C-alpha distance (Angstrom), angle and dihedral (degrees) to the residues before:
residue distance angle dihedral
X1 . . .
X2 3.85 . .
X3 3.80 116.2 .
X4 3.80 115.9 -121.4
X5 3.76 116.5 -132.4
X6 3.83 113.9 -131.2
X7 3.80 112.9 -146.6
X8 3.80 131.9 179.7
X9 3.75 120.5 -178.3
X10 3.76 89.9 -5.9
X11 3.86 90.0 -57.6
X12 3.79 119.3 124.8
X13 3.91 97.8 -132.0
X14 3.68 97.8 -163.6
X15 3.74 93.2 51.1
X16 3.81 89.7 47.7
X17 3.87 90.5 51.1
X18 3.75 89.9 47.0
X19 3.82 92.1 49.9
X20 3.82 90.8 48.0
X21 3.92 91.5 48.8
X22 3.92 90.6 47.9
X23 3.74 93.6 49.0
X24 3.86 91.9 48.0
X25 3.85 88.8 51.6
X26 3.79 94.4 46.2
X27 3.83 116.4 24.5
X28 3.77 94.5 -175.2
X29 3.84 87.3 70.1
X30 3.78 88.0 63.9
X31 3.75 93.7 66.4
X32 3.80 114.2 103.6
X33 3.71 130.4 178.1
X34 3.92 118.3 -162.1
X35 3.77 118.7 -157.1
X36 3.72 132.8 -163.5
X37 3.82 138.8 169.3
X38 3.73 122.5 -150.9
X39 3.81 124.8 -162.5
X40 3.79 129.1 -174.2
X41 3.78 113.9 -121.2
X42 3.87 105.5 178.4
X43 3.75 136.7 -42.8
X44 3.81 107.1 -24.5
X45 3.85 92.2 -17.4
X46 3.79 115.3 108.2
X47 3.78 134.7 157.5
X48 3.82 129.7 -140.4
X49 3.86 120.1 -159.2
X50 3.73 123.0 -156.4
X51 3.80 115.1 -171.9
X52 3.87 111.6 136.9
X53 3.72 141.4 27.0
X54 3.84 141.3 171.7
X55 3.81 117.1 -111.4
X56 3.79 142.8 143.6
X57 3.89 88.5 20.5
X58 3.78 99.6 -54.1
X59 3.85 146.7 70.6
X60 3.79 111.3 -93.2
X61 3.80 141.4 -175.1
X62 3.68 125.6 -134.1
X63 3.88 114.2 -120.6
X64 3.80 85.4 -110.7
X65 3.88 138.0 9.2
X66 3.69 113.8 -103.1
X67 3.85 125.5 -144.4
X68 3.68 118.1 -167.2
X69 3.83 115.8 -174.7
X70 3.78 124.1 -156.2
X71 3.73 129.5 -168.9
X72 3.88 140.8 141.6
X73 3.70 129.2 -101.6
X74 3.75 119.8 -104.6
X75 3.78 93.3 -97.5
X76 3.78 86.7 62.9
X77 3.82 93.4 46.5
X78 3.79 94.0 -97.7
X79 3.79 131.8 120.5
X80 3.88 96.4 -130.7
X81 3.88 97.8 -116.8
X82 3.74 88.4 150.6
X83 3.85 143.0 -19.6
X84 3.72 119.8 -56.8
X85 3.85 119.9 -97.8
X86 3.85 88.2 -106.5
X87 3.81 89.8 50.5
X88 3.74 88.3 49.0
X89 3.82 88.6 57.1
X90 3.72 88.3 58.5
X91 3.90 92.1 51.0
X92 3.87 86.8 50.5
X93 3.82 93.5 48.5
X94 3.83 95.7 42.8
X95 3.77 91.6 46.0
X96 3.75 95.2 49.5
X97 3.86 93.7 44.7
X98 3.81 90.9 48.1
X99 3.95 93.2 49.6
X100 3.73 90.8 43.9
X101 3.81 92.5 53.7
X102 3.77 93.4 44.4
X103 3.82 96.2 50.3
X104 3.81 93.0 44.1
X105 3.76 90.1 47.4
X106 3.83 90.2 49.7
X107 3.89 91.4 48.1
X108 3.83 90.0 53.7
X109 3.90 91.7 46.5
X110 3.94 92.0 -112.2
X111 3.73 114.0 150.4
X112 3.77 116.2 -139.9
X113 3.90 117.5 -161.9
X114 3.94 95.6 -179.2
X115 3.64 136.7 1.0
X116 3.85 127.3 -178.6
X117 3.67 129.6 168.1
X118 3.81 122.5 -154.7
X119 3.74 118.6 -161.4
X120 3.76 134.8 -172.2
X121 3.79 126.0 178.7
X122 3.79 130.5 -174.7
X123 3.81 120.4 -139.5
X124 3.73 129.2 179.4
X125 3.88 108.7 -155.5
X126 3.86 93.4 -157.0
X127 3.85 87.0 83.1
X128 3.76 92.9 51.2
X129 3.80 93.1 45.6
X130 3.77 92.8 47.2
X131 3.78 93.4 -117.6
X132 3.71 94.0 127.9
X133 3.79 135.1 21.9
X134 3.80 88.0 -163.0
X135 3.81 92.7 67.6
X136 3.66 121.2 75.9
X137 3.91 116.5 -119.1
X138 3.85 94.7 -135.7
X139 3.84 133.7 42.8
X140 3.75 115.6 -42.9
X141 3.86 88.9 -151.9
X142 3.86 142.0 -8.4
X143 3.62 122.8 -147.7
X144 3.83 118.7 -158.4
X145 3.88 122.7 -173.3
X146 3.84 118.3 -170.7
X147 3.77 113.7 -152.0
X148 3.81 110.3 -166.2
X149 3.65 136.4 -178.6
X150 3.79 115.0 -167.0
X151 3.73 141.8 130.0
X152 3.76 90.8 -123.1
X153 3.85 119.5 107.3
X154 3.93 118.0 -89.0
X155 3.84 88.8 -112.6
X156 3.86 92.1 58.8
X157 3.77 93.6 48.1
X158 3.89 89.5 49.9
X159 3.84 90.7 49.4
X160 3.93 85.5 51.6
X161 3.72 92.2 50.9
X162 3.78 89.3 51.6
X163 3.77 91.7 45.0
X164 3.75 90.5 50.6
X165 3.84 90.3 57.9
X166 3.79 92.2 44.0
X167 3.74 95.4 49.5
X168 3.71 105.4 32.9
X169 3.91 111.8 110.0
X170 3.98 90.7 -153.2
X171 3.71 92.3 47.8
X172 3.79 89.8 51.3
X173 3.79 91.2 48.5
X174 3.87 92.7 49.8
X175 3.77 94.6 46.3
X176 3.81 97.4 40.9
X177 3.67 132.8 51.9
X178 3.90 109.0 -98.3
X179 3.78 116.5 -163.1
X180 3.79 110.0 -121.0
X181 3.89 118.2 -171.3
X182 3.83 111.8 -157.8
X183 3.80 116.4 -165.1
X184 3.75 130.4 -175.0
X185 3.74 123.1 -135.7
X186 3.80 116.5 176.0
X187 3.79 118.9 -133.3
X188 3.75 110.0 -116.3
X189 3.96 112.3 -128.9
X190 3.77 115.1 -126.2
X191 3.79 115.9 -121.6
X192 3.74 113.4 -143.7
X193 3.72 117.4 -161.3
């Protein structure tokens, strides 16, 4: 007899429950290491490649290699080959809040018909350009609005919005200090004979 997959909001509920059960029984499996390589292309244009990671106790390859381009718009001396790094942060934050919301809704049996997040963030370039030490280099604030269509009661949706913030890894990284350890490794010049 074939087993039937039960999905809600596009999430395989049985697989989600199995994953949670396995992680409870073996916390080492919960450890993940993401990896990325960034290369300068020209001007403000750079490219980040993501192809492998560590998860479930072993090194793994993504099904495909991902290339993400970043640049600045013309007004900031770029050529608009991609969103700026600060805009990419909004992509990461909104994507993570969205996924966290949907997964927790599915785990609770809450049907979501539509979900859209609108983000706005304020940045004063005087900090980045070194024109003022009184101005923060990064965003001074980020506004996130959840637009949700669901047959669930308003209180349930409000709980899921709170839960998305509480459990989102990127929301945590943005709202709490995360140690970053930069290192310098000089590029060796090739000698041609």
